[in-house]
C-alpha positions as CSV (number, residue, x, y, z in Angstrom):
1,M,-41.5,-22.9,-8.0
2,L,-42.5,-22.7,-4.4
3,V,-45.5,-24.4,-2.9
4,L,-47.1,-23.3,0.3
5,A,-49.8,-25.1,2.3
6,L,-52.8,-22.9,2.9
7,P,-55.1,-23.4,5.9
8,S,-57.7,-24.8,3.5
9,G,-55.4,-27.6,2.6
10,E,-54.8,-26.2,-0.9
11,F,-51.3,-25.3,-2.2
12,Q,-50.1,-22.0,-3.4
13,E,-47.2,-22.0,-6.0
14,F,-44.2,-19.7,-6.1
15,E,-40.9,-19.6,-7.8
16,D,-37.5,-21.1,-6.8
17,S,-38.6,-24.2,-4.9
18,V,-36.9,-27.6,-5.1
19,L,-38.7,-30.7,-6.2
20,A,-39.0,-33.1,-3.3
21,E,-38.2,-35.9,-5.6
22,R,-34.7,-34.5,-6.2
23,T,-33.9,-35.1,-2.5
24,R,-34.8,-38.8,-2.6
25,V,-32.0,-41.2,-1.5
26,E,-31.9,-45.0,-1.5
27,S,-29.0,-47.1,-0.2
28,V,-28.5,-50.8,0.5
29,E,-26.4,-52.2,3.4
30,L,-25.4,-55.8,4.0
31,V,-25.6,-56.9,7.7
32,L,-22.3,-58.5,8.7
33,P,-21.2,-60.2,12.0
34,P,-19.6,-57.0,13.4
35,H,-23.0,-55.2,13.0
36,T,-24.8,-57.6,15.3
37,N,-25.2,-58.4,19.0
38,H,-25.0,-61.8,20.8
39,Q,-28.6,-62.5,19.7
40,V,-27.4,-62.1,16.0
41,S,-29.7,-59.1,15.7
42,T,-28.4,-55.8,14.1
43,F,-27.3,-53.2,16.7
44,G,-30.0,-50.5,16.9
45,G,-27.2,-47.8,16.9
46,Q,-25.8,-49.3,13.6
47,I,-29.2,-49.0,12.0
48,M,-29.6,-45.4,13.3
49,A,-26.2,-44.5,11.9
50,W,-27.1,-45.9,8.4
51,M,-30.4,-44.0,8.6
52,E,-28.7,-40.8,9.5
53,N,-26.3,-41.2,6.6
54,V,-29.1,-41.4,4.0
55,A,-31.0,-38.6,5.7
56,T,-28.0,-36.3,5.7
57,I,-27.5,-36.9,1.9
58,A,-31.2,-36.2,1.2
59,A,-30.9,-32.9,3.3
60,S,-27.7,-31.9,1.5
61,R,-29.5,-32.3,-1.9
62,L,-31.9,-29.6,-0.9
63,C,-29.4,-27.1,0.6
64,N,-26.2,-27.9,-1.4
65,A,-24.3,-27.7,1.9
66,H,-23.5,-29.9,4.9
67,P,-26.5,-30.0,7.1
68,T,-26.5,-30.4,10.9
69,L,-28.8,-33.0,12.6
70,R,-30.9,-31.3,15.3
71,T,-33.5,-33.8,16.4
72,I,-34.7,-37.4,15.8
73,D,-38.4,-38.0,16.3
74,M,-40.6,-41.2,16.3
75,F,-37.7,-43.6,15.9
76,H,-39.4,-47.0,16.0
77,F,-38.0,-50.5,16.0
78,R,-40.7,-52.4,14.1
79,G,-38.8,-55.7,13.8
80,P,-35.3,-57.2,13.9
81,S,-32.8,-57.8,11.2
82,H,-30.1,-60.4,11.2
83,I,-26.7,-61.4,9.6
84,G,-27.1,-61.7,5.9
85,D,-30.0,-59.3,5.6
86,R,-29.9,-56.6,3.1
87,L,-31.2,-53.3,4.5
88,V,-32.8,-50.9,2.1
89,L,-32.6,-47.4,3.5
90,K,-34.8,-44.7,2.0
91,A,-34.9,-40.9,2.7
92,I,-36.6,-37.9,1.3
93,V,-37.1,-34.3,2.5
94,N,-40.8,-34.0,3.6
95,N,-40.9,-30.2,4.1
96,A,-38.5,-27.3,4.5
97,F,-39.2,-24.4,6.8
98,K,-37.4,-21.1,7.0
99,H,-34.4,-22.5,8.9
100,S,-35.0,-26.2,9.3
101,M,-36.1,-29.2,7.2
102,E,-37.7,-32.5,8.1
103,V,-36.4,-35.7,6.4
104,G,-38.4,-38.9,6.6
105,V,-36.3,-42.1,6.7
106,C,-37.3,-45.8,6.7
107,A,-35.4,-49.0,6.7
108,E,-36.6,-52.3,5.2
109,A,-34.9,-55.7,5.3
110,Y,-34.9,-58.8,3.1
111,Q,-33.0,-62.0,2.4
112,G,-32.8,-63.7,-0.9
113,G,-36.2,-63.6,-2.6
114,E,-38.1,-62.6,0.5
115,P,-40.5,-59.6,0.5
116,L,-39.3,-56.4,2.1
117,R,-39.9,-56.1,5.9
118,H,-40.3,-52.6,7.3
119,I,-38.1,-52.6,10.4
120,N,-37.4,-49.0,11.3
121,S,-38.6,-45.4,10.5
122,A,-37.9,-41.9,11.9
123,F,-38.2,-38.2,11.2
124,M,-35.0,-36.2,11.4
125,T,-34.7,-32.4,11.6
126,F,-31.7,-30.7,10.0
127,E,-30.3,-27.1,9.9
128,V,-27.6,-25.5,7.9
129,L,-25.3,-23.2,9.9
130,D,-23.2,-20.3,8.6
131,G,-19.8,-19.2,9.6
132,D,-21.2,-17.7,12.8
133,R,-23.1,-20.9,13.7
134,K,-26.4,-19.3,12.9
135,P,-29.1,-21.1,10.9
136,C,-29.2,-20.3,7.2
137,T,-32.4,-19.7,5.2
138,L,-33.3,-22.8,3.3
139,P,-35.0,-23.3,-0.1
140,R,-38.6,-24.5,0.0
141,I,-39.9,-27.8,-1.2
142,R,-42.3,-28.5,-4.0
143,P,-44.0,-31.8,-3.0
144,E,-45.0,-34.4,-5.5
145,P,-48.8,-35.0,-5.9
146,V,-50.8,-37.1,-3.5
147,D,-48.2,-38.9,-1.3
148,G,-45.8,-36.0,-1.3
149,K,-48.4,-33.4,-0.4
150,R,-49.5,-35.7,2.4
151,R,-46.0,-35.9,3.8
152,Y,-45.7,-32.1,3.4
153,Q,-48.7,-31.4,5.5
154,E,-47.9,-34.0,8.1
155,A,-44.5,-32.4,8.5
156,I,-46.1,-29.1,9.4
157,A,-48.3,-30.9,12.0
158,R,-45.4,-32.7,13.5
159,R,-43.5,-29.4,13.8
160,K,-46.4,-28.0,15.9
161,I,-46.4,-31.2,18.0
162,R,-42.7,-30.8,18.7
163,L,-43.3,-27.2,19.8
164,D,-46.2,-28.1,22.1
165,R,-44.2,-31.0,23.5
166,K,-41.2,-28.9,24.3
167,Y,-43.0,-25.9,25.9
168,I,-46.3,-27.2,27.2
169,I,-46.4,-31.0,27.8
170,S,-43.0,-31.0,29.5
171,C,-44.0,-28.2,31.9
172,K,-44.8,-29.5,35.3
173,Q,-48.1,-28.2,36.5
174,T,-46.8,-28.3,40.1
175,E,-44.1,-25.7,39.5
176,A,-44.4,-22.4,41.3
177,P,-46.8,-19.9,39.7
178,L,-45.4,-17.3,37.4
179,S,-47.7,-14.6,38.8
180,V,-46.5,-12.3,41.6
181,P,-48.8,-11.0,44.4
182,W,-50.0,-7.5,43.9
183,D,-49.5,-5.2,46.9
184,P,-50.0,-1.4,46.7
185,S,-47.1,-1.0,49.1
186,N,-44.9,-2.8,46.6
187,Q,-46.2,-1.1,43.5
188,M,-43.1,0.7,42.6
189,Y,-40.9,-2.4,42.7
190,L,-43.4,-4.5,40.7
191,S,-43.9,-1.8,38.1
192,Y,-40.1,-1.3,37.7
193,N,-39.5,-5.1,37.3
194,N,-42.4,-5.2,34.8
195,V,-40.9,-2.5,32.6
196,S,-37.3,-3.8,33.0
197,A,-38.2,-7.3,31.8
198,L,-39.7,-5.8,28.6
199,K,-36.7,-3.6,28.1
200,L,-34.4,-6.6,28.5
201,M,-36.3,-8.5,25.9
202,D,-36.1,-5.6,23.5
203,T,-32.3,-5.5,23.8
204,R,-31.9,-9.1,22.6
205,T,-30.4,-9.4,19.2
206,N,-30.5,-13.1,18.3
207,W,-34.1,-13.3,17.1
208,V,-34.8,-15.6,14.2
209,L,-37.3,-14.4,11.5
210,T,-39.8,-17.2,11.3
211,S,-42.1,-15.8,8.6
212,E,-43.4,-12.5,7.1
213,K,-46.8,-11.7,5.7
214,N,-48.5,-8.4,4.8
215,K,-45.5,-6.5,6.2
216,V,-46.0,-8.2,9.6
217,R,-42.8,-10.1,10.7
218,L,-42.9,-12.9,13.2
219,Y,-39.6,-13.7,15.0
220,T,-38.8,-16.4,17.6
221,L,-36.1,-16.8,20.2
222,E,-35.4,-20.0,22.0
223,E,-33.2,-19.5,25.1
224,N,-32.8,-21.5,28.4
225,H,-35.8,-23.7,27.5
226,M,-38.0,-20.6,27.0
227,L,-39.7,-19.5,23.8
228,C,-40.1,-15.8,23.1
229,I,-41.9,-14.3,20.2
230,K,-41.6,-10.9,18.6
231,V,-44.1,-9.4,16.1
232,E,-42.9,-6.3,14.2
233,M,-44.6,-3.9,11.8
234,H,-44.8,-0.2,10.8
235,V,-47.9,1.9,11.1
236,S,-48.6,5.4,9.7
237,V,-49.5,6.8,13.0
238,P,-47.4,9.1,15.4
239,A,-45.8,7.1,18.2
240,E,-47.6,9.1,21.0
241,Q,-51.0,8.4,19.5
242,A,-50.3,4.7,19.1
243,F,-49.1,4.7,22.7
244,Y,-52.3,6.1,24.1
245,L,-54.5,3.8,22.0
246,L,-52.7,0.7,22.9
247,S,-52.4,1.7,26.6
248,D,-56.1,1.1,27.2
249,L,-56.4,-2.7,27.1
250,R,-60.2,-2.3,27.1
251,R,-60.0,-1.3,23.5
252,R,-57.8,-4.2,22.5
253,K,-60.9,-6.4,21.8
254,E,-61.6,-4.0,18.9
255,W,-58.7,-5.5,17.0
256,D,-57.6,-8.7,18.9
257,R,-60.1,-11.6,18.7
258,H,-58.2,-13.2,21.7
259,Y,-59.6,-10.5,24.0
260,E,-63.2,-11.3,24.7
261,E,-63.6,-9.2,27.8
262,C,-61.5,-6.7,29.6
263,E,-62.3,-4.8,32.7
264,V,-60.3,-2.4,34.9
265,I,-59.8,-3.8,38.4
266,N,-57.7,-1.1,39.9
267,Q,-56.3,2.2,38.5
268,A,-53.2,2.3,40.7
269,D,-52.0,5.6,39.2
270,E,-51.6,7.1,35.7
271,D,-48.9,4.6,34.8
272,D,-50.0,1.3,36.4
273,T,-53.4,-0.4,35.9
274,L,-54.7,-3.8,36.9
275,Y,-57.0,-5.6,34.3
276,R,-58.9,-8.8,34.2
277,I,-58.8,-10.3,30.6
278,V,-61.0,-13.1,29.4
279,T,-59.9,-15.1,26.3
280,P,-61.8,-17.8,24.4
281,S,-61.0,-21.5,24.5
282,V,-58.6,-22.8,21.8
283,S,-60.5,-26.0,21.6
284,K,-64.2,-26.8,21.1
285,G,-66.0,-27.3,24.4
286,G,-63.0,-26.3,26.5
287,K,-62.9,-23.6,29.1
288,G,-61.9,-20.1,28.3
289,K,-58.9,-18.5,30.1
290,D,-58.8,-15.4,32.3
291,F,-55.7,-13.4,33.2
292,I,-55.1,-10.8,35.9
293,L,-52.5,-8.4,34.3
294,L,-50.5,-5.5,35.6
295,A,-50.1,-3.0,32.7
296,S,-47.2,-0.6,33.3
297,R,-46.6,2.1,30.7
298,R,-43.8,4.6,30.3
299,K,-43.1,7.6,28.1
300,P,-39.6,8.0,26.7
301,C,-37.1,9.9,28.8
302,D,-35.0,10.6,25.7
303,S,-35.9,11.1,22.1
304,R,-34.1,7.9,21.3
305,D,-36.1,5.8,23.7
306,P,-39.3,4.0,22.8
307,Y,-42.7,4.3,24.4
308,L,-43.3,1.1,26.5
309,I,-46.4,-0.8,27.6
310,A,-45.4,-3.8,29.7
311,L,-47.7,-6.6,30.8
312,R,-47.3,-9.4,33.4
313,S,-49.6,-11.5,35.6
314,V,-50.2,-10.7,39.2
315,T,-52.4,-12.4,41.8
316,L,-55.2,-10.6,43.7
317,P,-57.0,-12.0,46.8
318,T,-60.2,-10.3,45.4
319,H,-60.0,-12.1,42.1
320,P,-59.1,-15.8,42.8
321,P,-59.4,-18.4,40.0
322,T,-62.9,-19.7,39.3
323,E,-64.4,-22.9,38.0
324,D,-65.7,-21.1,34.9
325,Y,-62.2,-20.2,33.6
326,T,-58.7,-21.6,33.6
327,R,-56.4,-19.1,35.1
328,G,-53.6,-18.2,32.6
329,E,-50.4,-16.4,33.4
330,V,-48.2,-14.0,31.4
331,L,-44.5,-13.8,32.5
332,C,-43.5,-10.9,30.2
333,A,-45.3,-9.2,27.3
334,G,-45.9,-5.8,25.9
335,F,-45.3,-3.2,23.2
336,T,-42.4,-1.0,22.3
337,I,-43.4,2.0,20.2
338,C,-40.8,4.0,18.4
339,E,-41.3,6.8,15.8
340,E,-38.8,6.4,13.0
341,F,-40.0,9.1,10.6
342,S,-42.7,11.7,10.7
343,A,-45.9,9.8,11.5
344,V,-44.3,6.5,10.7
345,T,-43.9,4.3,13.8
346,K,-42.3,0.9,14.4
347,L,-44.5,-1.1,16.6
348,T,-43.1,-4.2,18.2
349,Y,-45.0,-6.7,20.3
350,Y,-43.1,-9.2,22.6
351,N,-44.3,-12.2,24.6
352,Q,-42.3,-14.7,26.6
353,A,-44.5,-17.7,25.9
354,T,-45.9,-19.7,28.9
355,P,-48.1,-22.8,28.9
356,G,-51.1,-20.5,29.3
357,V,-50.2,-18.4,26.2
358,L,-48.5,-20.8,23.8
359,P,-51.7,-22.6,22.6
360,Y,-52.8,-19.2,21.1
361,I,-49.7,-18.8,19.1
362,S,-48.1,-22.2,18.4
363,T,-50.1,-22.7,15.2
364,D,-48.7,-19.5,13.8
365,I,-45.1,-20.4,14.7
366,A,-45.5,-23.9,13.2
367,G,-47.0,-22.4,10.0
368,L,-50.5,-24.0,10.4
369,S,-52.2,-20.6,10.7
370,S,-51.8,-16.9,9.8
371,S,-54.1,-15.6,12.5
372,F,-51.3,-13.5,14.1
373,Y,-50.8,-11.6,10.9
374,S,-54.5,-10.8,10.5
375,I,-54.7,-9.7,14.1
376,F,-51.8,-7.3,13.8
377,S,-53.0,-6.0,10.4
378,A,-56.3,-5.3,12.2
379,C,-54.2,-3.5,14.9
380,S,-52.7,-1.3,12.2
381,K,-56.1,-0.4,10.8
382,F,-57.4,0.3,14.3
383,L,-54.6,2.7,15.1
384,E,-55.0,4.5,11.8
385,A,-58.8,4.8,12.2
386,N,-58.7,6.2,15.8
387,T,-56.1,8.9,15.9
388,D,-58.4,12.0,16.1
389,G,-58.1,13.7,19.4
390,V,-56.4,10.8,21.2
391,C,-53.4,12.9,22.5
392,A,-55.7,15.5,24.0
393,Q,-57.1,13.0,26.5
394,P,-55.4,12.9,29.9
395,P,-53.5,9.7,30.8
396,S,-55.7,9.1,33.8
397,S,-58.7,8.5,31.5
398,F,-56.9,5.2,30.5
């Protein structure tokens, strides 16, 4: 039986999940003189080691394998323990995601007939690695009522917080901008780099499948402190028709709710176009974002090559940032479009997440939302409903 948290806060049940209660572990340790410092307080590292032991056992009860500790979050010393104290260490798997699980751990102390004192707590994230040192797919958790479901949902929220902290909060706003200046004399170089960056992302093989819904697959890749995402699906549309429809970013707002406005700033030639995109705020009362994007498209040179639509931010003196919008930046994004069978095309979207882009996608990656899936399902319907006569239009009309 598998239980999934829905955006409404309800839970959907499926087969083959593991009861969270089966992962619960409790251990008691006696604090002895070698465990303490000169102030007769237990070493913090000793307490952490005991907590890791029970957390590892709890994680192994879910996966029936030896888990690997990846992160420790919110490790708090709430009070000291001393020689003669008994430490009660408790652990349970709060939630299991596709390739990782969160284990909640707490440590309580007592002496004789004293009541328990809560002295430490933490959340530990584990993975299970296969023979190639790649993460294995984990069983899902079925939380117990009330308290278990609370922990289950809070673990999802903490996963998003970890993601935001890693890729947004830690980014220094004083770092050099990601956008490159647009110059017509340098168009060939900028366009080539734009397409080459997308091709390079397309060649990477170590993507991790995060989730799948309605035949739309979401992958992530963490490399050199950068997060990349890939969305993959098949559409019943010839590749060339999909290419022409997706090349015109002005039509993207017909299926992507993140595109509020889109205007052509400069049609450099039939392959390169400059757009200004306006997206809504991700928080109530916040400013929307605007992006100045160079869209470079390429038809395949060989039957084995895909169609390409590459996007990246550029700066234009004629379109500086304004007070009405926060200027966002895209480092590398776009589509690869490859016809696999007659009128069956594999459509892949890539985005190298930046602080300006991640707020729109982090809830999907963390499992708090399924908006990406609905957007790309809408893309599929858009492509299938707008194929008549598309290929007859000249490229310059885009």
